[in-house]
C-alpha positions, 0 to 999 in steps of 0.5 A, a space after each residue: 344843797 350842793 351845787 355840784 352837778 353830777 356826771 351824766 352819759 348822753 348817748 350820741 344818737 339821732 333822736 328828734 324831739 319837737 319843742 313848742 315855739 318859745 318866746 325867747 324874751 319870756 325867760 332868762 335861765 332855767 334849771 332841771 333838778 330832782 327832789 328827795 323823792 326822785 321826781 324831776 322838775 324844771 324851774 325858771 330863775 333870774 341869776 345863774 346862782 342855784 337857789 336854796 330852799 323851795 322853788 316853783 317846780 314845773 313838770 316840763 321845760 315848756 311849762 317852766 318857760 311858758 308859765 304852766 302850773 307849778 308846785 313848791 319843791 326843794 332841789 336835791 340834785 341838779 340834772 342837765 338843764 337841756 330839754 332832752 338829755 338823750 339827744 345828740 351831742 356834737 363836739 367841735 374841735 380846734 375852734 380857738 386859734 391859740 389852742 390850735 397853736 399850742 397843739 401844733 395844728 393848722 387852723 381849719 378852713 371848716 369846723 371839725 368834729 370830735 377832738 379834745 376836751 375841757 371847758 366849752 360853751 355849749 349851744 342848745 338848739 330850739 328846733 329841727 334844722 336842715 340846710 339853714 343859712 348862717 343868717 337864719 341860724 340864730 332863730 334855731 339857737 334856744 340858749 347856752 350852757 356849760 359843757 366839759 368835753 371829757 376825753 379818754 386820751 388813750 383811746 385817741 391813739 390811732 391803733 385803738 381808735 381807728 382814726 376816730 375820736 368818738 370812743 374817746 369821748 363817749 364813755 359812761 358819765 362823760 360830757 357833763 353840762 350845766 348848771 343852768 340854761 340861759 336864753 340865747 337873747 339874754 346871753 347876747 354876744 360872745 364878746 367880753 365873756 370869759 371861760 375859766 377852767 380850774 382843776 382842784 382850784 388851779 386855773 388851767 384855762 382862762 380865755 375869752 370866747 374868741 371862737 374861730 367859727 361862731 355859733 351861727 356858723 356852727 349851727 348852719 354848717 352842721 345842718 347841711 345835708 342832714 337834720 340837726 334835731 331840736 335840743 341838740 347840744 353843740 360843744 363849741 371847742 376848747 381854748 388853750 390850757 388843756 392838761 394834755 399840752 400843759 408842762 408838766 402834763 396834767 392827768 386827772 386823778 380820782 377825786 379831782 374837782 374840775 370847775 368850768 365857769 363862763 360869764 353869765 352861766 355860773 360854774 359847772 363843778 364835777 368830781 372825777 370818779 374812776 370805777 
């Protein structure tokens, strides 16, 4: 079985789902996968390493984390480890000081959306959030996964994008996430954790998770005046080392392999395929 997580398109839509109240201490990691016959299952695991052989397969996310009925199945292909892969993705830009410096950008006073790409810690929310405070925000974070915020740079040109970055990040098969979802409490503090991005084995990004605006502030900020749906994915920004600002500039090619690794979350691996 390959640990490669295939690329998936997530529509940026406001689609609200309701998750049952979860006991955050009862699970550490979950995975989502298909079997050879195309059926989809969830499973709880104890490490970010994807198991081989048979695993207990649950019909739903809630069954997996709350202990429903399971059957022994074999993983054929990994799927996004989030409760609703059709929910919205919010991309936070310029959230690492060193990346702002390499890009010649001012450090923002408030979080910004829809800019840049590459390896990112990704928040998954647990319930609908509106107008919540920073101190309340931890209760709305289900867990974390890895994201690769792919960007079509040509469509960031103001003449093509009209000053917006949405189209550059919303093409088919962009924004892969995985391979596991970790419980927020099990993940703990960002301190001491590392993000490494490799392209064909070469390290391009190697940074601590030193966000300017942390997870609680991001969730609170994005909930102001509007409902942030349960199951939303928030890509928290990328550290320095993206291809656009490398010397020489790195442009992804057909069959390039991009791996994003974060402490306690394993490795998200994707092969670039141009159509």
